[in-house]
N, C-alpha and C positions, 0 to 999 in steps of 0.2 A: 479678251482673256486670251494668251498665247493656245493652241491646239500647240500639243506634246505628241510627238510621231515615235514610235517607238521602231529598232529594229535588229534583227537575233545578228548579236554579235558574237561572235563564234574565237575559241579559243584550243590551237592548235601545238602541244609540245613535244616535241622531238628530242634525245640528248646521241650524237655522237662521239666516238671512242676516237684521237687519238693520240699516236706518237710521234716524243718526241728527242730533238738531241740537246736540248737547255744552250743554253749559252748566247742564247737570246734569237734561239731558231724561227723561221719565219714560215710560216703553213698556211696557202690560200685555203681558203673553204670556201669560197661564193659557189664551187658547184657544186657544195654541198647541204648549204640553208634555201640556194635556187631548189634543187630536189625536197627538198623539204614545205617550203611555198606550192611546190605541185602541190603534193600529195594534201595539203592541209586546207581544199577547193577555195582557199579565204581569192576571194579578187583587190581585194579597199581594206587597209589599215594599215597593219605594221610589223616590222622578223624584230624581235630582240633575238641578236647572239652575243650572250655569257657565258665566260670560262669560271667556277668556280673554282677558289684560290688566292691565293696572295701572292702569288707569283709569277704572272701569267696578267696577260692582255689583248683587249682586241681591241680594229682597230680598220682603215683601208689606208690604202697604197696604193700606186701603180705596183703589181707584182711582175718587179721583171730584173735581171739576175745585178746590176748596180746598185737598185734601192735594196734589196737581197742583202751584199755584203755595205754597205754606209751604214743602214739604219743602225746596225749595230756598232761599226765605227763611231760612229754620231755618241750608243747612251755610254760606247766608254769611258767615249773624252768627259763627256756631261761626270756620267756615274761610274766611275772606275771599280767593278770589281773585291780589286787590291789594298782598297779603301779600310782603312781602321772603324768600320759601321758600329755604331755603339750593338747593335742589332745582336754583331756577331760574337759581341763578346758579352752578351746576355749569352745566346745559345749557344754558339760556342759551332754553330752551322755549314758560316761564311759567306750566306746568303744575303746580308744587309743588302747590298746593293740589285738584289734579283726583287727585293718588294720595292725598292725606292721606282726603278725603272717602269714597276708593272701599276706600281698606283698612279705616277707621273699622266703615265698613259690611258690607263681604267681597262675596269672587270665584263665592257659592255659595249657596245652600243647598235643605236635601232636602226633601222629603215625604212621608209614608206611603201608601201606597194602601190600603186596607180597600178586596176585595170587587169590584175595579177600576176606583175613585174614587177622588182626592185628596179627600188630609183636611181641606179649608180648609174656613175661616168662613164663614158667609152673606156674611158682606161682602170678604175676603179675597181681594185677588190678585196673583198672580207679578206682576212688575213687575222691568224692568232698567234701572236708574239711569246714562244717561252722563255722568259728571263731566268729560267731557276739555273744554278749550276752541272745540275749532270742530266741525264734523260728521264724523261717521265711520261707515263699514260694521263692523256684529262680526257675531262670529259669538254662537252660544250653540248651546254642547254640551247637550241635555239629552239623560238616561239612563236609563232603567229597568234596575232589579232586582228579582226576583223568581222567585214561580213562580205 
């Protein structure tokens, strides 16, 4: 029979507030996530970054001026705001493309934590992208699970 070992898992959750300009505004939240990790005192586990809502997403990029311009241009080419989306016809709010962009990228990201450090690549930053058609005050939930 295998001997089971238990370790005390901890969960540390913090919410941060950010202000966005909409229209695929990209914000680097890596320093915020790192700060929450440090305050959690968790050294092995994972961090999840989640944005509640249906018109924003979380991903990683090299946060540099070229990509910050390229990503919104690509999203507009793939998923134009001005298209006659069924969502717009249903609700009349004009942000159908925002919902589709957010669904494509996704609302969350999980990063392994090893020896108290986020295991990001050298040029990898955690970003929130607000796809909505207007400025927003957004909540970002950062949850660290581990020991």
